[in-house]
N, C-alpha and C positions, 0 to 999 in steps of 0.2 A: 288153542292158538299157540303156535310156536313162534317166538321171536327169532328171526334169522340173524346171522352174523352181520348181514347187510344193515339191518336196523340198529343192531348194537353198535357197530362201527360208526354209523351215521350219527347216532345220538352222542357218542364219544367225541366225534369231530365237532359237532355243534357246541358241546360243553367246552371244548378247548377254545373254539372261536369266541364264545361268550366270555370266557375267562381272560381273554386277551384283546378286549375291545379298544385298548389304547393304541394298538397297532393298526396300520392301514390295511395290511393284507398278510395272511399267514400261508406259507407254502404247504402243499399237501404232504410233502416229504417230512416236514417238521411234525405235523400232526401224526403221521404214520409212525415216526420214530417214538414219539411220546407214548402212544398206545400199543406199540409193537404190532402194527397192522401192515400187511403188504401194501406198498404204496400204489401199485397199479390197481388193486382192488378198491382202495380208498378213492383214487381218482375217478373210478367209475361211479362210486356212490356220490361223490361230490358233484359230478356231472348231473346226476339225477336230481340232487337237491337244488342245483342251479336251475335246471329246467322247470322245477316246481316253484321257483321264486323264493326259496328259503335262504339261499346264499347267492352271492355275486362273486365273480372272479375278476382278477386284474392280471394281465399278461405282462411279461417283461422281467427284468432283473429283480425288481422288488415286488414281483407278482405273488399271487396267492388268493386266498378266499377270505370272505368276511360275511357276517350275517346281514341280511337285507332289512331286518327290523329288530327291535330290542328283544333280548332273550325272554323277557317277561311276556311276550306276545306270540311265542312259538311253543306249542305243546308237544309232549311226547307222542300223543295220539296222532297229531298231524304228521309227524316225522315217520312214524311206523306205517301209517296209511300210505304215505308217499312211497316208501321203500318196499313194503311187503303186501300192501293191499288191505284186505279186510281185517277187522279186529275180532271177528266172531269165531268162537270155537268150532262152530259147525255152519255150513252153508245155508241151512234151513232157517237161521235166525239173522242172516246178514241182510241189511237193507240195501247194500250196494252190489254184492256178489251173490245174490240169492241162488241157492241150488236146491231144487226140490228133492224130497226123499220119499221113497215108496211107503214109509211108515208114518209120514208126517201127520196125517189126519188122526186125531185122537192119541197122539204119541205123548206120553208124559215126559219124555226126555226133552222135548222141544221147550217145555217150561224151564227145565234146568238150564239148558243152553242159553235161553233168552236172559235168565237171571244172571248167569255167569258173564254174558256179553255186557249187560248193563253195568255190572260191577266193574269190569275191566275198563270199559269205555269211560266210566265215571272217573276212575283213577287216572288213566292216561290223558284224558282231555282236561283234567284239572292240574296236571303237573307240567310246569313250564321248564324250559331249558335253564332258566335262571334258578329255579328250585333245585335243579340237579347240580348246579355249580357250588351249592352249599355243602360242605362235608357232612356226612351222616352224623358224626359225633356232635357237630354244632347244631344240627336239627333237633337232636334229642335234648340237648341243653336248652334250646329255645322252648320246646314243649314243656319241659319240667318247670321252667320259669313261668310260663303261661299258666300252667296248672296251679302252681303255688299262688300266683297273684289272683286267679279266679276263685280260689278256695277261701281267700281272705275277705272276700266281698260279702 
């Protein structure tokens, strides 16, 4: 599975929106400037995210976008499925976009692809936009503190 720039930019836009929930709406141009993304491309992505119910838009002078639900309830997997489709490395293991293969019956690779898909889906569906708003260095610090406290028990 390759994650397209569409999914990358979509995730970045949602991270930005989640990091600015105190504001009523955030213009696409502001998000595009922050992440150095072409604004027209980002507007197309935001339109898809709006159609899927992940964001809502407000027109006018103070217009822009905002999340439709808390960032803790939006997963990376949901966003990538919305923008890119399947999460499977190969069509023969996709429950949504199944593509038969001439070698499928008795193919040992199907087991590999199914395991890879399960691992990928597990990570993406358990990672929320809120999780992605926490800087990586802070996540490492939290894990170290958690490990230290659990080893004292």
